C-alpha positions in Angstrom: 343.8 68.1 37.0 344.2 64.4 36.0 346.1 65.8 32.9 348.9 66.1 35.0 349.4 62.7 35.9 351.8 60.1 34.2 350.5 57.1 32.4 351.5 55.1 35.4 350.4 57.6 37.8 346.7 57.1 36.2 346.7 53.6 36.2 347.4 53.6 39.8 344.6 56.4 40.5 342.5 54.0 38.3 343.1 50.8 40.4 342.8 52.9 43.4 339.3 53.8 42.2 338.4 50.2 41.8 339.1 49.5 45.4 342.2 47.4 45.1 344.6 47.3 48.0 348.2 48.3 47.9 349.4 44.7 47.5 346.8 44.1 44.8 348.0 47.3 43.0 351.8 46.5 43.0 350.9 42.9 41.7 348.9 44.3 39.0 351.5 47.1 38.1 354.2 44.8 38.8 355.8 47.1 41.1 357.0 47.0 44.8 354.6 48.3 47.2 357.0 51.0 48.2 356.7 52.3 44.5 353.2 52.3 44.9 353.7 54.5 47.8 355.8 56.7 46.3 353.5 57.2 43.1 350.8 58.1 45.5 352.7 60.7 47.3 353.4 62.3 43.5 349.5 62.0 42.8 348.6 63.6 46.0 351.0 66.5 45.3 350.0 67.0 41.5 346.2 67.0 42.8 346.8 69.1 45.8 345.4 66.3 48.1 346.7 66.2 51.6 345.6 62.8 53.0 345.7 59.3 51.5 341.6 59.1 52.3 341.3 62.4 49.9 343.0 60.5 47.1 341.2 57.2 47.4 337.8 59.3 47.7 338.5 61.0 44.7 339.6 58.3 42.8 336.6 56.2 43.7 334.3 59.0 42.7 336.2 59.6 39.4 336.2 55.8 38.8 332.4 55.6 39.2 331.9 58.3 37.0 333.6 56.4 34.0 330.7 54.0 34.3 
């Protein structure tokens, strides 16, 4: 399902999985926090996730499997 994500969305997903906060992700990606929220909405839609907590859990689990 992650194949549906753009490079930017995948980067945000990866940083979320590393436990970074919204402000930290915004700084790392050189975007505004509102842009981060918009990207999260797109990711949730593409991955059929309903809540932010679902996205965070999914991202953390994915990140852990990468190591």
